[in-house]
N, C-alpha and C positions, 0 to 999 in steps of 0.2 A: 504494500500500500504506500503510495506516494503522498507526501504532505505538500501543502502550498508553500511557496517561498515568498519572501518580501522583495520589493523592488531594489533595495540596497544590495542584496546578495547577487541579483542579476547584474547590476551595475558594476560590482566588484569583479565579477567574472568577465564582463565585457572589457573592462579596463585591462585586465591581464591578457585577454585574447587579442586585444587591439582592434576590436570592431564591435559594432552594435549587432545584436542578434535580430533576425527577422521578427516582425511583430507577431506573426502567428506562433512562433516558438516562444517568444516572451510571454504571450498570453497563456499558453499551455503550461509553462513553468510556474507562473504565478498561481495557477489553480492546482497543478499536480507536478511537483518537482521530481521528475523521473517517471518511472512506470513504463507501461507498454504502449507502443503505437503500431499502426500498420501502414504499409505503403499502398500505392495504387494497384499493386498486384496481389494484395491481401497477405503479404509476408509480415511476420511479427518481428518487431525490433524493440530493444530495450533502450529507452531514452536516457542519456547521461544527464544527471541532475547538475545544478550548480551547487557548490559547496555551501552548506548551511551549518554554522557552528553555534546556532542559538541555544541548543541544548544537546546533551549527549546522544539521545536517540536520533536526532536529525543529523548530527555529525557522523554517526556510524552509517546511517542510510545514504549519505552522500559522499562516502569515502572515495568511490570511483567516479569523481565528478568530471565535468566536461573538460576542465583544464588538464587534469591528470591523464584522462583518456586521449586527449589531443597530443600531449607530450609523448605518450607512448606510441601513438600512431605515427608521429613524425620521425620515429626511429626506423621505420620501414623505408627501404630504398625507393620504392615506387609510389609512396604516398605523395599526393600533390602538394607542392610548396605552399606554405601558409594556409592550407586548408584546416578546417576545424571539424573534429569528430563529434557528432552530436548523438549518435545512437549506434548500437551494434546488434548483430543477429546471433552472437554466440559462436560463430564459426570463423571469425576473422574479417568478415565483411562489415562495412560501416556506412552509415548515412553521414554525409559531409556537407559542409558549406565551403564554397570557394570565395576568395577575396572579392569584394565589390560585387557580390551576386547573392541575392536572397533566395535563390532556388535551392532545393535539396537534391543531392545526388547520391546514388548508390555507388560506393567504391568497392570493387572486388580486390581482395588481396592477391588474386591470381592474375593480375595484369589485364583484366578485361577493361574495355572502355567505360567511362562514367555514364551512368544512366540517370537522367532527370526523373524525379519522382515527387509525389505528394504524400503528406503524412496526415493521419487522423487518429483519434483515440481508438484503442483496441476494444 
């Protein structure tokens, strides 16, 4: 179960990431910070939350936050430069944001081309 998050936590993540998140993602995080989403092919994804240290339970539930997951993804040789990892499918594939683009893309860790997608609550 995901908790809502406050605007200041999103702003802190955006500052570290160096960009504003798309409004649809911001609105989703404000209501449910993390949890499951589906893409337009009906595939399940785990949304990376923003770090929330407001209490111990929220800190534990946001340990694998969007910043940590993005830093980990950037260690892959074929991960797009300056992309942000916002969700994963548990197999190594990610939903990402590209710089200066509010569209969501599926990034395959097996070097397949990026596929634009849409997200909605599962």
